C-alpha positions as CSV (number, residue, x, y, z in Angstrom):
1,X,-53.1,-6.5,-42.3
2,X,-54.6,-3.7,-40.3
3,X,-53.3,-0.2,-41.1
4,X,-51.8,0.3,-37.6
5,X,-49.6,-2.8,-37.9
6,X,-48.7,-2.0,-41.5
7,X,-47.4,1.4,-40.3
8,X,-45.6,-0.2,-37.4
9,X,-43.9,-2.7,-39.8
10,X,-42.8,0.2,-42.1
11,X,-41.4,2.0,-39.0
12,X,-39.6,-1.2,-37.9
13,X,-37.6,-1.2,-41.1
14,X,-35.7,1.8,-39.8
15,X,-36.5,2.0,-36.1
16,X,-35.5,-0.9,-33.7
17,X,-38.0,0.3,-31.1
18,X,-40.8,-0.3,-33.5
19,X,-39.5,-3.8,-34.2
20,X,-39.6,-4.3,-30.4
21,X,-43.3,-3.5,-30.4
22,X,-43.8,-6.2,-33.1
23,X,-41.7,-8.6,-31.1
24,X,-43.8,-8.0,-28.0
25,X,-47.0,-8.5,-30.0
26,X,-46.0,-11.7,-31.7
27,X,-43.6,-13.5,-29.3
28,X,-46.2,-15.6,-27.5
29,X,-47.9,-16.8,-30.7
30,X,-44.6,-17.7,-32.4
31,X,-43.3,-19.5,-29.3
32,X,-46.6,-21.5,-29.1
33,X,-46.3,-22.4,-32.8
34,X,-42.6,-23.6,-32.3
35,X,-43.3,-25.4,-29.1
36,X,-46.2,-27.3,-30.6
37,X,-43.8,-28.8,-33.1
38,X,-40.7,-29.3,-30.9
39,X,-42.3,-30.3,-27.5
40,X,-39.2,-29.1,-25.8
41,X,-39.2,-25.7,-24.0
42,X,-35.5,-25.0,-24.3
43,X,-35.4,-25.8,-28.0
44,X,-38.6,-23.8,-28.6
45,X,-37.0,-20.8,-26.9
46,X,-33.9,-21.1,-29.0
47,X,-35.8,-21.5,-32.3
48,X,-38.1,-18.6,-31.4
49,X,-35.1,-16.4,-30.8
50,X,-33.8,-17.4,-34.2
51,X,-37.1,-16.5,-35.8
52,X,-37.0,-13.0,-34.5
53,X,-33.3,-12.5,-35.2
54,X,-34.0,-13.6,-38.9
55,X,-37.0,-11.3,-39.0
56,X,-35.0,-8.3,-37.7
57,X,-32.2,-9.0,-40.2
58,X,-34.7,-9.2,-43.1
59,X,-37.4,-6.7,-42.1
60,X,-36.2,-4.3,-44.7
61,X,-37.1,-6.8,-47.5
62,X,-40.6,-7.5,-46.0
63,X,-43.5,-6.8,-48.3
64,X,-47.1,-7.1,-47.0
65,X,-48.7,-8.5,-50.2
66,X,-52.1,-8.3,-48.5
67,X,-51.3,-10.7,-45.7
68,X,-50.8,-10.0,-42.0
69,X,-47.2,-9.6,-40.7
70,X,-47.8,-12.7,-38.6
71,X,-47.9,-14.8,-41.7
72,X,-44.4,-13.8,-42.6
73,X,-43.2,-14.6,-39.1
74,X,-44.9,-18.0,-39.2
75,X,-43.2,-18.8,-42.5
76,X,-39.9,-18.0,-40.9
77,X,-40.8,-20.1,-37.9
78,X,-41.8,-23.1,-40.0
79,X,-38.4,-22.9,-41.8
80,X,-36.6,-22.5,-38.5
81,X,-38.3,-25.6,-37.1
82,X,-37.5,-27.6,-40.2
83,X,-33.8,-26.4,-39.9
84,X,-33.8,-27.5,-36.3
85,X,-35.0,-31.0,-37.2
86,X,-32.6,-31.2,-40.0
87,X,-29.6,-30.3,-37.8
88,X,-30.8,-32.0,-34.6
89,X,-33.2,-34.8,-35.4
90,X,-32.6,-36.6,-32.1
91,X,-33.8,-33.6,-30.1
92,X,-37.5,-34.4,-30.4
93,X,-38.6,-35.7,-27.0
94,X,-41.9,-36.9,-25.5
95,X,-43.7,-34.1,-23.7
96,X,-42.7,-33.4,-20.2
97,X,-44.7,-34.6,-17.2
98,X,-45.9,-38.0,-18.3
99,X,-47.5,-39.9,-15.4
100,X,-45.4,-42.4,-13.4
101,X,-47.7,-45.4,-13.2
102,X,-47.2,-48.0,-15.9
103,X,-50.8,-48.2,-17.2
104,X,-51.0,-44.4,-17.4
105,X,-47.6,-44.2,-19.1
106,X,-48.7,-46.7,-21.7
107,X,-52.0,-44.9,-22.3
108,X,-50.2,-41.5,-22.6
109,X,-47.6,-43.0,-24.9
110,X,-50.2,-44.5,-27.2
111,X,-52.1,-41.2,-27.2
112,X,-48.9,-39.3,-28.0
113,X,-48.2,-41.6,-31.0
114,X,-51.8,-41.2,-32.3
115,X,-51.4,-37.5,-32.1
116,X,-48.0,-37.6,-33.9
117,X,-49.5,-39.8,-36.6
118,X,-52.3,-37.2,-37.1
119,X,-49.8,-34.3,-37.3
120,X,-47.7,-36.3,-39.9
121,X,-50.9,-36.5,-42.0
122,X,-51.6,-32.8,-41.4
123,X,-48.2,-32.1,-42.8
124,X,-49.3,-33.6,-46.1
125,X,-52.5,-31.5,-46.4
126,X,-52.6,-28.6,-48.9
127,X,-50.8,-25.6,-47.5
128,X,-53.9,-23.5,-46.5
129,X,-55.6,-26.5,-44.8
130,X,-52.3,-27.3,-43.0
131,X,-51.9,-23.8,-41.7
132,X,-55.5,-23.6,-40.6
133,X,-55.2,-26.9,-38.6
134,X,-51.9,-25.9,-37.1
135,X,-53.1,-22.5,-35.9
136,X,-56.5,-23.7,-34.6
137,X,-55.4,-27.0,-33.0
138,X,-51.6,-27.0,-32.8
139,X,-51.5,-23.6,-31.2
140,X,-55.0,-23.6,-29.7
141,X,-55.9,-20.3,-31.4
142,X,-59.4,-19.1,-31.7
143,X,-61.1,-19.2,-35.1
144,X,-61.0,-15.4,-35.2
145,X,-57.2,-15.3,-34.4
146,X,-56.6,-18.0,-37.0
147,X,-58.5,-16.1,-39.6
148,X,-56.6,-12.9,-38.9
149,X,-53.2,-14.6,-39.1
150,X,-54.2,-16.2,-42.4
151,X,-55.8,-13.1,-43.8
152,X,-59.1,-14.9,-44.4
153,X,-62.6,-14.7,-43.1
154,X,-63.7,-16.9,-40.2
155,X,-66.1,-18.9,-42.4
156,X,-63.2,-19.5,-44.9
157,X,-61.0,-20.8,-42.2
158,X,-63.8,-23.0,-40.8
159,X,-64.3,-24.5,-44.3
160,X,-60.5,-25.2,-44.6
161,X,-60.6,-27.0,-41.2
162,X,-63.7,-28.9,-42.2
163,X,-62.1,-30.1,-45.4
164,X,-58.9,-30.9,-43.7
165,X,-60.6,-33.1,-41.1
166,X,-62.5,-34.9,-43.9
167,X,-59.2,-35.6,-45.7
168,X,-57.6,-36.8,-42.4
169,X,-60.5,-39.2,-41.8
170,X,-60.2,-40.6,-45.3
171,X,-56.4,-40.9,-44.9
172,X,-56.6,-42.7,-41.6
173,X,-59.3,-45.0,-42.9
174,X,-57.5,-45.7,-46.2
175,X,-54.0,-46.3,-44.7
176,X,-54.8,-48.0,-41.5
177,X,-57.9,-50.0,-42.5
178,X,-58.6,-49.8,-38.8
179,X,-60.8,-47.6,-36.6
180,X,-60.0,-43.9,-36.6
181,X,-57.6,-42.9,-33.9
182,X,-59.5,-41.5,-30.9
183,X,-57.6,-38.2,-31.3
184,X,-59.6,-37.5,-34.6
185,X,-62.9,-38.4,-33.1
186,X,-65.4,-35.6,-33.2
187,X,-67.2,-35.0,-30.0
């Protein structure tokens, strides 16, 4: 964690305005993370609000441990998403804006299912590979941003992603005994 943010976090433990600065800095990223899992804007807004409420309530117990503050927020977000699915499993919907024509709807639905299958496999990856994949592809973050959030170098994150993709390819080939879903194809 950079020194400026570390000082801001320490101030936020006693100063709500400092927490407001942290909120402004991290709101968009946490929302993207949550939305990427829920595919529902209203639910993502509610869960994101819960994340920051929990963070505010527990900021006094936060300890950096050499990792960026964002890592702590994403852990809270992951738990909040899991709680959401535990309490409202029927809330997961297909993404908004699917095309109207039948052939396009079918193609979009198949693509959506392939992507869901891949994310289910990603959920079974080792923790660091899973986080790297979610930050880079689930939230569409740059390699640099992903590395900063994870507290790792860019080459280390790139290696985690490379290994994760390799595992995913093996998993899809092993379980399906069919061609790899097009969503995993490397272009």
